[in-house]
C-alpha positions in Angstrom: 10.8 -14.3 11.5 8.7 -17.3 12.4 6.6 -19.7 10.4 3.0 -20.8 10.8 0.5 -22.9 8.9 -2.5 -20.7 8.4 -6.0 -22.0 8.3 -7.1 -19.7 5.5 -5.7 -16.9 3.3 -8.5 -15.2 1.3 -11.0 -12.8 2.8 -13.9 -11.0 1.1 -16.7 -11.8 -1.2 -17.2 -12.7 -4.9 -16.7 -9.1 -5.9 -13.1 -9.0 -4.7 -10.8 -10.7 -2.2 -7.9 -9.8 0.0 -4.9 -11.7 1.4 -1.9 -11.1 3.6 1.0 -13.5 3.2 3.0 -11.9 6.0 2.1 -10.4 9.4 4.2 -7.7 10.8 6.8 -5.6 9.0 10.5 -4.7 8.8 10.2 -1.3 7.1 10.2 0.5 10.4 7.9 3.4 9.3 7.4 5.6 12.3 3.7 6.1 11.7 2.6 2.6 11.0 -1.1 2.0 12.0 -0.6 -1.8 11.8 1.3 -1.6 15.1 -2.0 -0.6 16.9 -3.1 -2.9 19.7 -6.4 -3.4 18.1 -4.8 -5.8 15.6 -3.9 -8.1 18.5 -0.3 -9.0 17.6 0.9 -11.8 19.9 4.5 -11.4 18.8 6.9 -8.5 18.2 5.9 -6.5 15.2 9.3 -6.9 13.6 9.2 -10.7 14.2 7.5 -11.4 10.9 4.9 -14.1 10.9 5.2 -16.0 7.7 2.2 -18.0 6.4 4.4 -20.7 4.8 1.4 -22.5 3.3 0.0 -19.4 1.6 0.5 -20.7 -2.0 -1.2 -24.0 -1.2 -4.1 -22.2 0.5 -4.5 -19.7 -2.4 -4.4 -22.5 -5.1 -7.0 -24.5 -3.2 -9.3 -21.4 -2.9 -9.0 -20.2 -6.5 -9.4 -23.6 -8.0 -12.9 -23.8 -6.5 -14.0 -20.4 -7.8 -15.7 -20.1 -11.2 -16.1 -16.3 -11.1 -12.9 -14.4 -11.6 -12.2 -11.4 -9.4 -9.5 -9.0 -8.2 -7.3 -10.0 -5.3 -5.8 -7.3 -3.2 -2.6 -7.7 -1.0 -0.4 -5.4 1.0 -2.9 -3.5 3.1 -1.6 -4.8 6.4 1.9 -6.0 5.6 4.1 -5.2 2.7 4.4 -8.2 0.4 7.9 -7.1 -0.6 9.7 -6.9 2.8 13.3 -8.1 3.1 12.2 -11.7 3.8 10.5 -12.0 0.4 13.9 -12.0 -1.3 14.6 -15.3 0.5 11.1 -16.9 0.6 9.5 -15.8 -2.6 6.0 -16.5 -1.3 4.6 -13.3 -3.0 5.9 -14.4 -6.3 4.5 -18.0 -5.9 1.1 -16.5 -5.1 1.2 -14.2 -8.1 2.0 -17.2 -10.3 -1.1 -18.9 -9.0 -3.2 -15.8 -9.6 -2.0 -15.8 -13.2 -2.6 -19.5 -13.5 -6.3 -19.2 -12.6 -6.9 -16.0 -14.5 -7.6 -13.7 -11.6 -6.5 -10.0 -11.3 -4.3 -8.5 -8.6 -4.1 -5.1 -6.8 -0.8 -5.1 -5.0 0.4 -2.4 -2.5 4.0 -1.8 -1.5 6.7 0.7 -0.7 9.6 -1.5 -2.0 11.4 -1.6 -5.3 11.7 -5.3 -4.8 8.4 -5.5 -6.8 10.5 -4.9 -9.9 11.7 -8.5 -9.6 8.2 -9.6 -10.6 7.4 -7.0 -13.2 7.3 -9.5 -16.0 4.8 -11.6 -14.1 2.7 -8.5 -13.2 2.8 -7.6 -16.9 1.5 -11.0 -17.9 -1.3 -10.8 -15.3 -2.3 -7.3 -16.6 -2.4 -8.5 -20.2 -4.4 -11.6 -19.3 -6.7 -10.0 -16.7 -5.8 -6.9 -14.7 -3.0 -5.7 -12.4 -2.9 -2.5 -10.4 0.3 -1.5 -8.5 -0.1 0.8 -5.5 2.8 2.7 -4.1 2.9 4.8 -0.9 4.5 8.3 -1.2 4.7 10.5 1.9 7.6 13.0 1.3 9.6 14.2 -1.7 12.5 14.9 0.6 14.7 11.8 0.6 16.5 12.8 3.8 13.1 13.1 5.6 12.0 9.8 3.9 14.9 8.0 5.6 13.6 9.1 9.0 9.9 8.4 8.3 10.5 5.1 6.5 14.0 4.0 7.4 14.3 0.4 6.1 12.8 0.7 2.6 13.8 2.4 -0.7 13.4 6.2 -0.9 10.7 8.2 -2.6 12.7 8.9 -5.8 13.2 5.2 -6.2 9.5 4.5 -5.7 8.8 7.1 -8.4 11.2 5.2 -10.7 9.2 2.0 -10.0 6.0 3.8 -11.0 7.6 4.9 -14.2 8.7 1.4 -15.1 5.2 0.2 -14.5 3.9 2.9 -16.8 6.3 1.7 -19.5 4.7 -1.7 -19.3 1.2 -0.3 -19.4 0.5 -1.5 -15.8 -1.8 1.0 -14.1 -0.7 2.6 -10.8 -2.4 4.2 -7.8 -0.5 6.3 -5.2 -1.3 6.4 -1.5 -0.6 10.0 -0.3 -0.7 9.0 3.3 0.0 9.9 6.0 0.6 13.6 6.0 2.2 14.4 9.4 1.5 17.7 11.0 4.5 20.0 11.2 6.7 17.4 9.3 5.6 16.8 5.7 2.4 18.9 5.6 3.6 21.6 3.2 2.3 22.8 -0.1 5.8 22.3 -1.6 5.8 18.6 -0.6 2.3 17.8 -1.9 3.0 19.7 -5.1 6.3 17.9 -5.7 4.8 14.5 -5.1 1.8 15.1 -7.3 3.8 16.6 -10.2 5.9 13.4 -10.2 2.7 11.3 -10.2 1.5 13.2 -13.2 4.9 12.7 -15.0 4.8 8.9 -14.5 1.1 8.5 -15.5 -0.4 7.6 -12.1 -4.2 6.9 -12.5 -5.3 8.0 -9.1 -4.3 9.2 -5.6 -5.8 7.8 -2.4 -5.8 10.4 0.4 -7.9 9.8 3.4 -7.1 13.2 4.9 -4.3 15.7 5.3 -3.1 14.2 8.6 -2.7 10.9 10.3 -4.5 8.6 12.8 -3.0 7.4 16.1 -4.3 4.5 18.2 -2.9 2.8 21.3 0.3 1.0 20.3 0.9 3.1 17.2 0.8 6.4 19.2 3.5 5.3 21.6 5.9 4.2 18.8 5.3 7.4 16.8 5.9 9.6 19.9 9.1 7.8 20.6 10.2 8.6 17.1 9.3 12.3 17.5 11.4 12.5 20.6 14.3 11.0 18.7 14.1 12.9 15.5 11.9 16.0 16.2 12.6 17.2 19.7 9.7 19.1 21.2 7.2 18.0 18.7 5.6 15.3 20.9 4.7 18.0 23.5 3.1 20.1 20.8 1.0 17.1 19.6 -0.1 16.3 23.1 -1.0 20.0 23.7 -2.9 20.4 20.4 -4.4 17.0 19.9 -4.5 15.2 23.2 -5.3 11.5 22.7 -7.4 12.1 19.6 -7.6 9.4 16.9 -7.6 11.8 14.0 -4.6 14.2 13.9 -5.4 16.8 11.1 -2.8 19.1 9.7 -3.5 22.8 10.5 -2.8 23.4 6.8 -5.5 21.0 5.6 -7.6 23.5 3.6 -4.6 24.8 1.6 -3.2 21.3 1.0 -6.5 20.1 -0.3 -6.8 23.0 -2.7 -3.4 22.0 -4.1 -4.4 18.4 -4.2 -7.7 18.7 -6.0 -6.3 21.3 -8.4 -3.5 19.2 -9.7 -5.6 16.0 -9.8 -8.4 17.7 -11.7 -6.1 19.5 -14.1 -4.3 16.2 -15.0 -7.3 13.8 -15.0 -6.2 11.7 -12.0 -8.8 10.1 -9.8 -8.8 12.0 -6.4 -11.2 10.2 -4.1 -10.8 6.9 -2.3 -14.1 5.7 -3.6 -13.1 6.3 -7.2 -9.7 4.6 -6.7 -11.1 1.6 -4.8 -13.9 1.1 -7.3 -11.3 1.1 -10.1 -9.0 -1.4 -8.3 -11.8 -3.8 -7.3 -13.5 -4.0 -10.7 -12.5 -7.1 -12.7 -12.6 -6.4 -16.4 -16.0 -7.2 -17.9 -14.6 -9.0 -20.9 -12.8 -11.5 -18.6 -15.9 -12.0 -16.5 -17.7 -12.9 -19.7 -15.0 -15.3 -20.7 -15.0 -16.9 -17.3 -18.6 -18.0 -17.8 -17.3 -20.6 -20.2 -14.7 -21.9 -17.9 -15.2 -25.5 -16.8 
C-alpha cells in the first residue's frame, strides 16, 4: 500500500459521476480485468494506491455543484478492500455525499460494506443509494478459488438480504461466467433464485463468458494451471488469443437467465440496470433547484 495526493477524483458529466478512491486490489480474483496492461499500472496490482486526499477532493467538487446527481464507485477497485478497515476513506466520502445531498451507486464483493449500512440507509432515505454485489458461483469451495481474499457467495447474499431489510435497492453483477468452470445451468439457477429471494432489482450480465486482455490473460492462465490442470491448453486450443471467451453453453444459460428474470420482474439488461442506477430521483432534482 502506498499513498498519493491525487489531482482530481470525480469523472463524468452532470448526469452522473464516478470515482475510485483506491487503485489496485487485494481480493486476488483470478479473472480480474483491472489487471490488464491497458490500464497502465506503474506499480504492482496488489500494492494498493491510496488517494489519501480523496475526501478533500470530493468535498471541493460537490460543494461547487448545484445540480444533484448519482456518484458511482467500485468499478475499477473495490471500495471495501482490507485497507478500508484501517483508512476509512470510503466512509468519509460517503459522509460527504450525504452532506451535500447526492446519491451513490456503490459496487463491492465485500461484507465490510455492512459497517456503513446505517450511512447508506440515510443516503437512500435522503436521496438514493444502490448497492451492487458481484456473484459468480454458488459453490463456496469454487468461490474460494476464484475470489480467494474476499467473503464467499453465501455471505454476499446475506449482505443483499440485509440491504433489502433496510429498503436499499440492490443490483447483482453476474460476471464473469468462466467456460468449463462455473458455466452450468445449476449455478446460474441457484444464484438467480437467491437474488429473487433477497429482492434484487436487476442483474447485470454482459455475456455468458469472460474477456481476456494482455496482463489479465497471463494471470488467469497461471491460475488455471494451478487449480484446473489442462484447462489452459483447452482455452488456447478453442479461443486462441481472443478478447471475448464465450461459454459453449451460452444459449442454454441465457434461456435460464431471461426466464427467471422475467418471471420475477428483475431487470435483465445492462441498459436497464445502468439507467436505473444513474437516474437521480426527480423529486430531489426539483428540491435542489432551491439550493443556494
